[in-house]
C-alpha positions as CSV (number, residue, x, y, z in Angstrom):
1,M,6.6,-14.4,-33.8
2,R,3.9,-17.0,-34.2
3,T,1.2,-18.3,-36.5
4,R,-2.3,-17.1,-35.9
5,Q,-5.7,-16.6,-37.6
6,L,-6.2,-12.8,-37.8
7,S,-9.9,-13.2,-38.6
8,E,-10.4,-14.2,-34.9
9,G,-9.6,-10.7,-33.7
10,P,-6.5,-9.4,-31.9
11,V,-4.8,-11.6,-29.4
12,Y,-2.2,-9.9,-27.4
13,P,1.0,-11.5,-26.1
14,G,0.4,-13.3,-22.8
15,S,-3.4,-13.2,-23.3
16,P,-5.2,-16.3,-21.9
17,R,-6.8,-16.7,-25.3
18,G,-3.5,-17.5,-26.8
19,G,-1.5,-20.7,-26.5
20,E,2.0,-21.3,-25.3
21,A,3.3,-20.0,-28.6
22,D,1.3,-16.8,-28.1
23,E,3.7,-15.7,-25.4
24,E,6.5,-15.8,-27.9
25,A,4.9,-13.0,-30.0
26,G,7.0,-9.9,-30.2
27,P,5.9,-6.3,-29.7
28,I,5.8,-5.7,-33.5
29,D,3.4,-8.6,-33.8
30,C,1.2,-7.0,-31.2
31,I,1.0,-3.7,-33.1
32,R,0.3,-5.5,-36.4
33,V,-2.5,-7.6,-34.9
34,A,-4.1,-4.6,-33.2
35,A,-4.0,-2.7,-36.5
36,G,-5.5,-5.6,-38.5
37,M,-2.3,-6.2,-40.5
38,T,-1.5,-9.6,-41.9
39,M,1.5,-11.5,-40.8
40,P,4.3,-12.5,-43.3
41,D,4.0,-15.9,-45.0
42,N,7.3,-17.1,-43.5
43,A,6.0,-16.4,-39.9
44,A,5.3,-20.1,-39.3
45,T,8.8,-21.2,-40.2
46,V,10.2,-18.7,-37.7
47,A,7.7,-19.2,-35.0
48,V,7.6,-22.9,-34.4
49,P,11.2,-23.5,-33.2
50,T,11.1,-20.4,-31.0
51,A,7.8,-21.4,-29.3
52,Q,9.0,-24.9,-28.8
53,R,12.2,-23.7,-27.1
54,G,10.3,-21.4,-24.8
55,V,7.5,-23.7,-23.5
56,G,9.7,-26.0,-21.5
57,R,12.1,-23.4,-20.0
58,K,9.5,-20.9,-18.7
59,N,7.8,-23.7,-16.6
60,M,11.0,-25.2,-15.3
61,L,11.3,-23.1,-12.2
62,E,7.6,-23.8,-11.3
63,R,8.2,-27.6,-11.7
64,V,11.4,-27.5,-9.6
65,V,9.7,-25.6,-6.8
66,A,6.8,-28.0,-6.8
67,V,9.1,-31.0,-6.5
68,A,11.1,-29.3,-3.8
69,T,7.9,-28.6,-1.8
70,L,6.9,-32.3,-2.0
71,A,10.5,-33.3,-1.0
72,L,10.3,-30.9,2.0
73,I,7.0,-32.3,3.1
74,V,8.4,-35.9,3.1
75,V,11.5,-34.9,5.0
76,F,9.6,-32.9,7.6
77,A,7.1,-35.6,8.0
78,F,9.8,-38.1,9.0
79,A,12.0,-35.6,10.9
80,I,9.4,-33.7,12.9
81,D,6.8,-35.2,15.2
82,G,3.3,-33.8,14.5
83,F,4.2,-32.3,11.2
84,A,2.1,-34.7,9.1
85,T,-1.2,-34.2,11.0
86,L,-4.5,-32.6,10.0
87,G,-4.1,-30.0,12.8
88,N,-0.7,-28.8,11.5
89,L,-2.1,-28.7,8.0
90,L,-4.9,-26.4,9.1
91,V,-2.3,-24.2,10.9
92,I,-0.2,-24.0,7.7
93,L,-3.3,-22.9,5.7
94,S,-4.3,-20.3,8.3
95,N,-0.8,-18.9,8.7
96,S,-0.2,-18.6,5.0
97,A,-3.5,-17.0,4.2
98,S,-2.2,-13.4,4.4
99,L,0.9,-14.3,2.5
100,A,-1.1,-15.8,-0.3
101,I,-3.5,-12.8,-0.4
102,L,-0.6,-10.3,-0.6
103,S,1.1,-12.4,-3.2
104,C,-2.0,-12.2,-5.4
105,G,-1.7,-8.4,-5.4
106,M,2.1,-8.4,-6.0
107,A,1.8,-11.0,-8.8
108,V,-0.7,-8.9,-10.7
109,V,1.6,-5.9,-10.4
110,I,4.7,-7.8,-11.5
111,I,2.9,-9.5,-14.4
112,S,2.2,-5.9,-15.6
113,R,5.9,-5.2,-15.3
114,G,5.6,-3.2,-12.2
115,L,6.6,-3.4,-8.5
116,D,4.7,-2.3,-5.3
117,L,7.0,-1.8,-2.4
118,S,4.2,-0.1,-0.5
119,L,2.1,-3.3,-0.2
120,I,3.0,-4.0,3.5
121,A,2.6,-0.4,4.4
122,Q,-0.9,-0.4,2.8
123,M,-1.7,-3.6,4.7
124,V,-0.9,-1.9,8.0
125,A,-2.5,1.4,7.0
126,G,-5.8,-0.3,6.1
127,A,-6.0,-2.2,9.3
128,T,-5.1,1.0,11.2
129,V,-7.9,3.0,9.7
130,F,-10.4,0.2,10.4
131,G,-9.1,-0.3,14.0
132,I,-9.2,3.4,14.9
133,L,-12.8,3.7,13.6
134,I,-14.2,0.7,15.4
135,S,-12.4,1.6,18.6
136,S,-14.1,5.1,18.3
137,G,-17.5,3.5,18.2
138,V,-18.0,3.6,14.4
139,T,-20.1,0.7,13.1
140,A,-18.1,-2.0,11.3
141,P,-19.7,-1.5,7.9
142,V,-18.9,2.2,7.9
143,A,-15.3,1.5,9.2
144,M,-14.9,-1.1,6.4
145,L,-16.1,1.3,3.8
146,V,-13.8,4.1,4.9
147,A,-10.8,1.6,4.9
148,I,-11.7,0.5,1.4
149,V,-11.9,4.1,0.2
150,A,-8.5,4.8,1.8
151,M,-6.8,1.8,0.1
152,V,-8.4,2.7,-3.3
153,F,-7.1,6.2,-2.9
154,T,-3.6,5.0,-2.0
155,G,-3.5,2.6,-4.9
156,F,-4.7,5.4,-7.2
157,V,-2.0,7.7,-6.1
158,N,0.6,5.0,-6.7
159,A,-0.7,4.4,-10.2
160,W,-1.0,8.1,-11.0
161,L,2.6,8.7,-10.0
162,I,3.7,5.7,-12.2
163,A,1.4,6.1,-15.2
164,Y,1.0,9.9,-15.5
165,V,4.0,11.4,-13.7
166,E,6.1,8.5,-15.0
167,I,8.1,7.9,-11.9
168,P,9.6,4.4,-11.8
169,A,7.4,2.0,-9.9
170,M,10.0,1.1,-7.4
171,L,10.7,4.7,-6.4
172,A,7.0,5.8,-6.4
173,T,5.9,2.9,-4.2
174,L,8.9,3.3,-1.9
175,A,8.1,6.9,-1.3
176,S,4.4,6.1,-0.8
177,S,5.3,3.5,1.8
178,M,7.4,5.9,3.8
179,F,4.8,8.6,3.7
180,V,1.9,6.4,4.7
181,V,3.8,4.8,7.6
182,G,5.1,8.2,8.9
183,L,1.7,9.8,8.6
184,L,-0.2,7.1,10.5
185,R,2.5,6.4,13.1
186,F,3.3,10.0,14.1
187,A,0.2,11.9,13.2
188,V,-2.4,9.3,14.3
189,L,-0.7,7.0,16.8
190,R,1.6,9.7,18.3
191,G,4.8,7.7,17.8
192,E,3.4,4.4,19.0
193,F,4.0,1.3,16.9
194,L,1.1,-0.8,18.2
195,L,-2.7,-0.3,17.8
196,L,-4.7,-2.7,19.9
197,L,-8.0,-4.0,18.5
198,P,-11.0,-4.8,20.7
199,K,-11.2,-8.6,20.4
200,S,-14.7,-8.4,21.8
201,D,-15.9,-6.6,18.7
202,P,-18.0,-9.0,16.6
203,T,-16.3,-8.1,13.3
204,V,-12.8,-8.7,14.8
205,A,-13.9,-12.0,16.2
206,F,-15.5,-13.0,12.9
207,L,-12.4,-12.2,10.9
208,A,-10.3,-14.3,13.3
209,G,-12.8,-17.1,13.8
210,D,-14.0,-20.2,12.0
211,V,-16.8,-20.2,9.3
212,L,-17.2,-24.0,9.8
213,P,-15.3,-26.4,12.1
214,G,-11.8,-26.7,10.7
215,L,-12.4,-23.9,8.1
216,S,-11.2,-20.5,9.3
217,M,-12.2,-17.1,7.9
218,P,-8.7,-16.3,6.7
219,V,-8.7,-19.4,4.5
220,V,-12.1,-18.5,3.0
221,L,-10.8,-15.0,2.2
222,M,-7.6,-16.4,0.7
223,V,-9.7,-18.6,-1.6
224,A,-11.9,-15.6,-2.5
225,V,-8.9,-13.4,-3.4
226,L,-7.3,-16.2,-5.4
227,A,-10.6,-16.6,-7.4
228,A,-10.8,-12.8,-7.9
229,S,-7.2,-12.7,-9.1
230,W,-7.9,-15.6,-11.5
231,F,-10.9,-13.8,-12.9
232,L,-9.0,-10.6,-13.4
233,L,-6.1,-12.2,-15.2
234,N,-8.0,-14.8,-17.3
235,R,-11.5,-13.7,-17.8
236,S,-11.4,-9.9,-18.2
237,S,-10.2,-7.5,-20.9
238,T,-8.1,-5.8,-18.2
239,G,-6.2,-9.0,-17.8
240,R,-5.3,-9.2,-21.4
241,V,-3.9,-5.6,-21.3
242,I,-2.0,-6.6,-18.1
243,Y,-0.2,-9.4,-20.0
244,A,0.4,-7.1,-23.0
245,M,1.9,-4.4,-20.8
246,G,4.2,-7.0,-19.1
247,D,5.3,-8.4,-22.5
248,N,6.2,-4.9,-23.8
249,F,4.7,-1.7,-22.4
250,L,5.7,0.4,-25.3
251,A,4.2,-1.9,-27.9
252,A,1.0,-2.2,-25.9
253,R,0.8,1.6,-25.7
254,L,1.4,2.1,-29.4
255,A,-1.2,-0.6,-30.1
256,G,-3.8,1.7,-28.5
257,L,-4.3,-0.3,-25.4
258,S,-5.5,1.6,-22.2
259,V,-2.2,1.1,-20.4
260,R,-2.7,4.0,-18.0
261,T,-6.2,3.0,-16.9
262,T,-5.0,-0.5,-16.5
263,T,-2.1,0.6,-14.3
264,I,-4.6,2.3,-12.0
265,A,-6.7,-0.9,-11.9
266,V,-3.6,-3.0,-11.1
267,Y,-2.4,-0.9,-8.2
268,V,-5.9,-0.4,-6.8
269,F,-6.4,-4.1,-6.8
270,A,-3.1,-4.6,-5.0
271,G,-4.2,-2.1,-2.4
272,L,-7.4,-4.0,-1.8
273,T,-5.6,-7.3,-1.4
274,A,-3.3,-5.5,1.2
275,L,-6.4,-4.4,3.1
276,V,-7.8,-7.9,3.3
277,A,-4.5,-9.3,4.4
278,G,-4.2,-6.6,7.0
279,L,-7.6,-7.2,8.5
280,I,-7.1,-10.9,9.0
281,T,-3.6,-10.5,10.3
282,S,-4.6,-7.8,12.8
283,A,-7.7,-9.7,13.9
284,A,-5.8,-12.8,14.5
285,S,-3.1,-11.1,16.6
286,G,-5.4,-8.5,18.2
287,A,-3.2,-5.6,17.2
288,V,-1.8,-3.7,14.3
289,D,2.0,-3.8,14.5
290,F,3.9,-1.2,12.5
291,R,7.1,-3.2,13.1
292,T,5.9,-5.4,10.3
293,V,6.8,-2.6,7.9
294,T,10.0,-1.3,9.6
295,N,11.6,-4.5,10.9
296,G,9.7,-7.3,9.2
297,T,10.6,-9.4,6.2
298,L,7.0,-9.9,4.9
299,L,7.6,-7.9,1.8
300,F,10.6,-10.1,0.8
301,D,8.5,-13.2,1.5
302,V,5.8,-11.9,-0.9
303,I,8.4,-11.2,-3.6
304,L,10.0,-14.6,-2.9
305,V,6.6,-16.4,-3.4
306,V,6.0,-14.7,-6.7
307,V,9.5,-15.4,-8.1
308,L,9.7,-18.9,-6.7
309,G,6.3,-19.7,-8.3
310,G,7.7,-19.0,-11.7
311,I,6.5,-15.4,-12.5
312,P,9.3,-13.6,-14.2
313,L,10.3,-10.2,-12.8
314,R,10.3,-8.8,-16.3
315,G,6.5,-9.4,-16.4
316,G,4.1,-10.7,-19.1
317,R,3.7,-14.2,-17.8
318,G,2.4,-16.1,-14.8
319,G,-0.9,-16.9,-13.1
320,I,-2.6,-18.2,-10.1
321,R,-1.0,-21.6,-10.3
322,N,2.4,-20.0,-9.9
323,I,1.2,-18.2,-6.7
324,I,-0.1,-21.4,-5.2
325,V,3.2,-23.2,-5.9
326,G,5.3,-20.4,-4.4
327,V,3.1,-20.1,-1.3
328,A,3.2,-23.8,-0.7
329,L,7.0,-23.9,-0.6
330,I,7.3,-20.9,1.7
331,A,4.5,-22.0,4.0
332,V,5.9,-25.5,4.4
333,L,9.4,-24.2,4.8
334,R,8.4,-21.6,7.5
335,N,6.3,-24.2,9.4
336,G,9.1,-26.8,9.3
337,M,11.8,-24.4,10.5
338,T,9.5,-23.1,13.3
339,L,8.8,-26.6,14.5
340,M,12.6,-27.3,14.4
341,N,13.1,-24.2,16.6
342,F,15.2,-22.3,14.1
343,T,15.7,-18.7,15.2
344,T,14.2,-15.9,13.2
345,Q,17.6,-14.8,12.1
346,T,18.4,-18.2,10.7
347,Q,15.1,-18.4,8.9
348,D,15.7,-15.0,7.3
349,M,19.2,-16.1,6.2
350,L,17.9,-19.3,4.6
351,K,15.0,-17.5,2.9
352,G,17.4,-14.9,1.6
353,L,19.5,-17.6,0.0
354,V,16.4,-19.1,-1.5
355,L,15.4,-15.7,-2.9
356,L,18.8,-15.2,-4.4
357,M,18.8,-18.6,-6.1
358,A,15.3,-18.0,-7.4
359,V,16.2,-14.6,-8.9
360,V,19.3,-16.0,-10.6
361,T,17.3,-18.9,-11.9
362,D,14.6,-16.5,-13.1
363,N,17.2,-14.4,-15.0
364,Y,18.5,-17.6,-16.7
365,L,15.1,-19.0,-17.6
366,N,13.5,-15.7,-18.6
367,P,16.3,-13.5,-20.2
368,R,15.5,-10.0,-21.4
369,D,15.2,-9.7,-25.1
370,T,16.7,-6.9,-27.2
371,E,13.3,-5.4,-27.9
372,T,12.2,-4.9,-24.3
373,D,15.4,-4.6,-22.3
374,T,15.0,-0.9,-21.8
375,V,11.2,-0.6,-21.7
376,G,9.2,-0.7,-18.5
377,D,12.1,-1.1,-16.1
378,L,11.3,-1.3,-12.4
């Protein structure tokens, strides 16, 4: 509970209009505010200690990760020749662009207390639709429009299964991922796992090229997606509902918020971020590789970024700053391990340990409360 002026209108838990103490509001408070009810006079005496205890703990993981990133940069700068150079910095930015873009989509989903295991499948699917169309002679704008429609439809189906059929998000998106990959690989690619893109195509070259000397198109798209995510979470009514859903889905629904419509917006947004990431990844490599879904660890990297950045898996909190912090650590760690000639298996093992420690720390810093421990489970 917290102290607030009800005359200013409803402020939902996690809303960017609220302060740090706002995130400590309970679901009953949310319903009272939405209904225009007054808070009890003793609310202030209860709220202040609770808010003060919560402010430091929920930002602790983010601070630890930021310090760890700076420490890794210093260690790698002294231990690896060529790490602390402008050229390597540009490489880190370009290579982490798709990871940051995917993390934006996953972060919005997790803040709403959801989970999208089909994100990498959608990334590959969007790039496949685009690649097949341009290889068949379809103009780039038409191919891009069809790919966008396909990703919007996929995100809508995911959200419909979750919000209306009420299938748990983990199961719905896992089934969606398997269906999309199977459909495209066997019905479209006839069992192949690679789709080559024509690098001579102007659109492919544009997506993989530089806008300005030293500024690549993937970096520009990464900044654009980060800005769009910030606007969605902090400057839109949908963002306020997203935070309220993450704080307590049942309370948000009882308060009359459009939780089902917002769920559709969340998963459609995630699908569009997957499309952007798929386009820049396939354009850079010249191919769409389905092994990214079946054999890769990109999905775990995305979840690792979100958790390490300080966004709790129980939802309701987090923002763009958390994404940037998490991406910075993983990008520096991957670049350093690659320059040190670590094998892929060794890198996966180390990232797995980091993910495990991050989840344990997240559970300690953001424990489930008795009001929400059975509501909105993944």
